[in-house]
C-alpha positions as CSV (number, residue, x, y, z in Angstrom):
1,X,-29.6,-18.4,19.3
2,X,-33.3,-18.3,18.4
3,X,-34.5,-21.4,16.7
4,X,-36.9,-21.2,13.7
5,X,-38.6,-24.3,15.2
6,X,-39.1,-23.0,18.7
7,X,-42.1,-24.0,20.7
8,X,-42.9,-23.0,24.2
9,X,-43.8,-25.9,26.5
10,X,-46.5,-25.2,29.1
11,X,-46.8,-27.5,32.1
12,X,-49.9,-27.9,34.1
13,X,-50.4,-28.7,37.8
14,X,-53.4,-28.7,40.1
15,X,-53.1,-29.6,43.8
16,X,-49.7,-29.9,45.5
17,X,-49.7,-31.4,49.0
18,X,-48.9,-34.6,50.9
19,X,-52.5,-35.7,50.1
20,X,-52.0,-35.2,46.4
21,X,-50.2,-37.4,43.8
22,X,-47.6,-34.6,43.6
23,X,-46.2,-33.7,47.0
24,X,-44.5,-30.5,47.9
25,X,-41.1,-32.2,47.7
26,X,-41.9,-33.7,44.3
27,X,-42.8,-30.2,43.1
28,X,-39.6,-28.7,44.5
29,X,-37.6,-31.4,42.6
30,X,-39.5,-30.4,39.4
31,X,-38.6,-26.7,39.9
32,X,-35.0,-27.7,40.6
33,X,-34.9,-29.6,37.3
34,X,-36.3,-26.6,35.5
35,X,-33.6,-24.4,36.9
36,X,-30.8,-26.9,36.3
37,X,-31.9,-27.4,32.7
38,X,-31.7,-23.6,32.1
39,X,-35.4,-23.0,31.4
40,X,-36.9,-19.5,32.1
41,X,-40.6,-19.3,33.0
42,X,-42.4,-16.6,31.0
43,X,-45.9,-15.1,31.4
44,X,-49.1,-16.0,29.6
45,X,-48.9,-12.6,27.9
46,X,-45.4,-13.3,26.6
47,X,-46.5,-16.7,25.4
48,X,-49.5,-15.2,23.6
49,X,-47.4,-12.5,21.9
50,X,-44.8,-15.1,20.7
51,X,-47.6,-17.3,19.3
52,X,-48.9,-14.3,17.5
53,X,-45.5,-13.7,15.9
54,X,-43.5,-11.6,18.3
55,X,-40.3,-13.3,19.5
56,X,-38.5,-10.1,20.6
57,X,-38.5,-10.9,24.4
58,X,-38.3,-14.7,24.3
59,X,-35.4,-16.2,26.3
60,X,-33.3,-19.1,25.0
61,X,-35.3,-21.8,26.8
62,X,-38.8,-20.5,27.7
63,X,-41.6,-22.3,29.4
64,X,-44.9,-21.5,31.2
65,X,-45.9,-23.0,34.6
66,X,-49.6,-23.2,35.2
67,X,-51.9,-24.2,38.1
68,X,-55.6,-25.0,37.7
69,X,-58.3,-24.0,40.2
70,X,-56.3,-22.1,42.7
71,X,-56.3,-24.7,45.5
72,X,-55.4,-23.5,48.9
73,X,-52.4,-25.7,48.9
74,X,-51.1,-23.6,46.0
75,X,-51.0,-20.7,48.5
76,X,-49.0,-22.4,51.2
77,X,-46.9,-24.9,49.2
78,X,-46.5,-23.7,45.7
79,X,-46.0,-19.9,45.9
80,X,-43.1,-20.2,48.5
81,X,-41.4,-22.8,46.4
82,X,-41.7,-20.7,43.2
83,X,-40.3,-17.7,45.2
84,X,-37.4,-19.9,46.3
85,X,-36.4,-20.4,42.7
86,X,-37.3,-17.0,41.5
87,X,-40.0,-18.4,39.1
88,X,-43.3,-16.8,38.1
89,X,-46.4,-18.8,37.2
90,X,-49.9,-18.6,35.9
91,X,-52.9,-19.5,38.1
92,X,-56.4,-20.2,37.0
93,X,-59.2,-19.4,39.4
94,X,-62.8,-20.7,39.7
95,X,-64.3,-17.5,40.8
96,X,-67.4,-19.0,42.3
97,X,-65.1,-20.7,44.9
98,X,-63.6,-17.5,46.1
99,X,-64.3,-16.5,49.7
100,X,-63.6,-13.6,52.0
101,X,-61.4,-15.5,54.5
102,X,-58.3,-13.4,55.4
103,X,-55.1,-14.7,54.0
104,X,-53.9,-17.8,55.8
105,X,-50.5,-18.9,57.0
106,X,-49.2,-22.4,57.5
107,X,-49.7,-22.1,61.2
108,X,-53.4,-21.2,60.9
109,X,-54.1,-23.3,57.8
110,X,-56.7,-26.0,57.5
111,X,-55.7,-29.5,56.7
112,X,-55.1,-29.9,52.9
113,X,-57.4,-32.3,51.2
114,X,-57.2,-34.0,47.9
115,X,-58.3,-32.3,44.7
116,X,-61.4,-34.5,44.5
117,X,-62.4,-33.8,48.1
118,X,-62.0,-30.1,47.6
119,X,-64.1,-30.0,44.5
120,X,-66.9,-32.2,46.0
121,X,-67.0,-30.0,49.2
122,X,-67.3,-26.9,47.1
123,X,-69.8,-28.1,44.6
124,X,-72.0,-30.1,46.9
125,X,-71.6,-28.4,50.3
126,X,-70.7,-24.8,49.6
127,X,-67.4,-25.2,51.5
128,X,-64.8,-23.3,49.6
129,X,-62.0,-23.4,52.2
130,X,-60.0,-25.7,50.1
131,X,-59.5,-22.9,47.5
132,X,-57.7,-19.6,47.7
133,X,-59.5,-16.6,49.0
134,X,-59.9,-13.2,47.4
135,X,-57.1,-11.7,49.5
136,X,-54.9,-14.6,48.6
137,X,-55.3,-14.3,44.9
138,X,-54.8,-10.5,45.2
139,X,-51.5,-11.0,46.9
140,X,-50.5,-13.8,44.5
141,X,-50.6,-11.1,41.8
142,X,-49.6,-7.9,43.6
143,X,-47.3,-9.2,46.3
144,X,-45.6,-12.2,44.5
145,X,-45.9,-11.1,40.9
146,X,-47.7,-14.1,39.4
147,X,-50.7,-14.0,37.0
148,X,-54.3,-15.1,37.9
149,X,-56.8,-15.7,35.2
150,X,-60.2,-17.5,34.8
151,X,-61.1,-21.1,35.1
152,X,-64.9,-20.2,34.8
153,X,-67.3,-19.4,37.6
154,X,-68.4,-22.8,38.8
155,X,-66.4,-25.4,36.7
156,X,-69.7,-26.8,35.4
157,X,-69.8,-30.5,34.5
158,X,-72.4,-32.6,32.6
159,X,-72.9,-36.2,31.5
160,X,-71.6,-36.5,27.9
161,X,-73.5,-39.6,27.0
162,X,-76.8,-41.3,27.7
163,X,-75.1,-44.8,27.8
164,X,-74.5,-45.8,31.4
165,X,-70.9,-46.7,32.4
166,X,-71.7,-48.0,35.8
167,X,-73.7,-47.5,39.0
168,X,-73.0,-45.3,42.1
169,X,-71.0,-45.7,44.2
170,X,-69.2,-48.5,42.4
171,X,-68.1,-45.9,39.9
172,X,-67.3,-42.5,41.5
173,X,-66.4,-39.0,40.3
174,X,-66.3,-35.8,42.3
175,X,-68.9,-34.1,40.1
176,X,-71.6,-36.8,40.2
177,X,-73.6,-35.3,43.1
178,X,-73.5,-31.8,41.5
179,X,-74.6,-33.1,38.1
180,X,-77.4,-35.3,39.5
181,X,-78.4,-33.0,42.4
182,X,-79.4,-36.1,44.3
183,X,-77.7,-39.5,43.8
184,X,-78.3,-42.7,45.6
185,X,-76.7,-46.1,45.7
186,X,-77.4,-48.1,42.5
187,X,-78.2,-45.0,40.4
188,X,-76.8,-45.2,36.9
189,X,-73.9,-42.9,36.1
190,X,-72.4,-41.8,32.8
191,X,-69.2,-40.4,31.3
192,X,-68.7,-36.8,32.4
193,X,-67.2,-33.7,30.6
194,X,-67.3,-29.9,30.6
195,X,-70.8,-28.4,30.4
196,X,-69.2,-25.7,28.3
197,X,-68.0,-28.1,25.6
198,X,-70.8,-30.6,25.4
199,X,-74.6,-30.2,25.1
200,X,-74.7,-33.3,27.3
201,X,-77.4,-34.8,29.5
202,X,-78.9,-33.8,32.8
203,X,-80.9,-36.2,35.0
204,X,-84.6,-35.9,35.4
205,X,-86.7,-38.5,37.1
206,X,-83.7,-40.8,37.1
207,X,-83.2,-40.6,33.3
208,X,-80.8,-38.7,31.1
209,X,-82.3,-35.8,29.3
210,X,-80.5,-34.1,26.4
211,X,-79.7,-30.4,27.0
212,X,-80.1,-27.9,24.1
213,X,-77.4,-25.9,22.5
214,X,-79.0,-22.6,23.3
215,X,-79.0,-23.5,27.0
216,X,-75.3,-24.4,26.8
217,X,-74.5,-21.2,25.0
218,X,-76.2,-19.2,27.7
219,X,-74.2,-21.0,30.4
220,X,-71.0,-20.7,28.5
221,X,-71.4,-16.9,28.1
222,X,-72.2,-16.5,31.8
223,X,-69.3,-18.6,33.0
224,X,-66.8,-16.8,30.8
225,X,-68.1,-13.2,31.1
226,X,-68.8,-13.2,34.8
227,X,-65.6,-14.9,35.9
228,X,-63.6,-12.4,33.8
229,X,-65.5,-9.5,35.3
230,X,-65.0,-10.7,38.9
231,X,-61.3,-11.2,38.5
232,X,-60.8,-7.8,36.8
233,X,-62.7,-6.2,39.7
234,X,-60.6,-8.0,42.4
235,X,-57.2,-7.7,40.8
236,X,-57.7,-4.3,39.0
237,X,-56.1,-5.6,35.8
238,X,-57.3,-7.3,32.6
239,X,-58.2,-10.9,32.6
240,X,-57.2,-12.0,29.2
241,X,-56.9,-15.8,29.5
242,X,-59.0,-18.8,30.4
243,X,-58.3,-22.4,31.3
244,X,-60.9,-24.5,29.6
245,X,-62.7,-26.6,32.3
246,X,-61.4,-30.2,31.7
247,X,-59.4,-28.8,28.9
248,X,-62.4,-29.2,26.6
249,X,-63.9,-26.9,24.0
250,X,-65.7,-26.8,20.7
251,X,-66.7,-24.3,18.0
252,X,-69.4,-22.8,20.0
253,X,-67.4,-22.3,23.2
254,X,-64.4,-20.9,21.3
255,X,-66.7,-18.4,19.5
256,X,-68.1,-17.2,22.9
257,X,-64.5,-17.0,24.2
258,X,-63.7,-14.5,21.5
259,X,-66.9,-12.6,22.0
260,X,-66.2,-12.3,25.7
261,X,-62.9,-10.5,25.1
262,X,-60.4,-13.2,26.0
263,X,-57.0,-13.1,24.2
264,X,-56.4,-16.9,24.5
265,X,-57.2,-20.1,26.4
266,X,-55.4,-23.1,27.7
267,X,-56.4,-26.7,27.0
268,X,-54.9,-30.2,27.8
269,X,-54.2,-30.9,24.1
270,X,-50.6,-31.6,23.5
271,X,-48.7,-30.1,20.6
272,X,-46.7,-27.1,19.5
273,X,-47.1,-23.6,20.9
274,X,-45.1,-22.1,18.1
275,X,-45.4,-18.9,16.1
276,X,-48.8,-18.5,14.4
277,X,-50.4,-21.4,16.2
278,X,-53.9,-21.1,17.7
279,X,-53.9,-19.0,20.9
280,X,-57.5,-20.1,21.7
281,X,-56.2,-23.7,22.3
282,X,-52.8,-23.3,23.9
283,X,-51.3,-26.7,24.5
284,X,-50.2,-28.0,27.9
285,X,-48.4,-31.0,29.4
286,X,-50.3,-32.4,32.4
287,X,-47.8,-33.3,35.1
288,X,-48.8,-36.2,37.3
289,X,-47.3,-37.9,40.3
290,X,-47.0,-41.4,38.7
291,X,-44.3,-40.2,36.3
292,X,-40.6,-40.1,37.1
293,X,-38.8,-36.8,36.9
294,X,-37.0,-38.1,33.8
295,X,-40.4,-38.1,32.1
296,X,-40.8,-34.3,32.7
297,X,-37.2,-33.7,31.5
298,X,-37.9,-35.5,28.2
299,X,-41.3,-33.7,27.7
300,X,-39.8,-30.3,28.2
301,X,-37.2,-31.0,25.6
302,X,-39.7,-32.6,23.2
303,X,-42.2,-29.7,23.4
304,X,-39.6,-27.0,23.1
305,X,-39.3,-27.9,19.4
306,X,-42.3,-27.4,17.1
307,X,-41.5,-30.4,14.9
308,X,-41.2,-32.9,17.7
309,X,-44.1,-31.3,19.6
310,X,-46.3,-31.7,16.6
311,X,-45.1,-35.2,15.9
312,X,-45.6,-36.5,19.4
313,X,-48.5,-34.3,20.4
314,X,-51.8,-35.8,21.2
315,X,-55.2,-34.2,20.7
316,X,-57.8,-35.3,23.2
317,X,-60.5,-32.8,22.5
318,X,-62.9,-31.7,19.9
319,X,-61.6,-30.2,16.7
320,X,-62.7,-26.7,15.8
């Protein structure tokens, strides 16, 4: 029976490996829970259509499973597990990290690194081996039946504030070297965020310098338009959705999202994905390894109802 108060929970993962906070076995247990509880994974397109008012193809207990950044471990650990349970998922790709390596098997695979190590190697060293290749994302879609959409071109980061929060390397973040270009021991560091959602500060002569809104708008347009174009070329199908880098957005970035031809975008805000809610800021539940599986079970139930999802939802980002 279809509930008037239905909301579709969306769960978010990143890296899945023995080096990550969620191991392959943890992930399999999560998928087993989803199957046992009777949930049916649906596509981003189905979710979008439901939020726009069409409930004609919604199963009794729908949910959406998402993965940010297309880490290589998603290829060797996640996709086989999803296939084992007959589940389909949504992957978001940082297109600037794509490479032409032929598809890899477990036997030929490189050692999986942590999420932070993979990002730092990509942003600072140009080593993209920790992410899926063009052939791998193509087969993710055309061989295994999943969806792949954009997570921007470069996942650009910026300092959000000019008030130092510590010094390097006492305080670390995988993006510090890419934001500063050069960073040395004792250099001041600042809170970081998405360069698409904040004007923010760059570092010049060791000091934070405010970036203008026009510069941010230009970057935002490039990141959204070029990643969309690249994925549509590789996959030969429309790229209608974006995962906001860091889950962050504002009025400017949302307006550019619409101008760039996206149908919707996913954030890390929590709340209801109910009929006639905003498809530009689709809510997600971040799944982390420090939570017991009972936590996931409760959250899936809570965010399947628009009243409880709205009541217990938390908004971390900027209002639009």
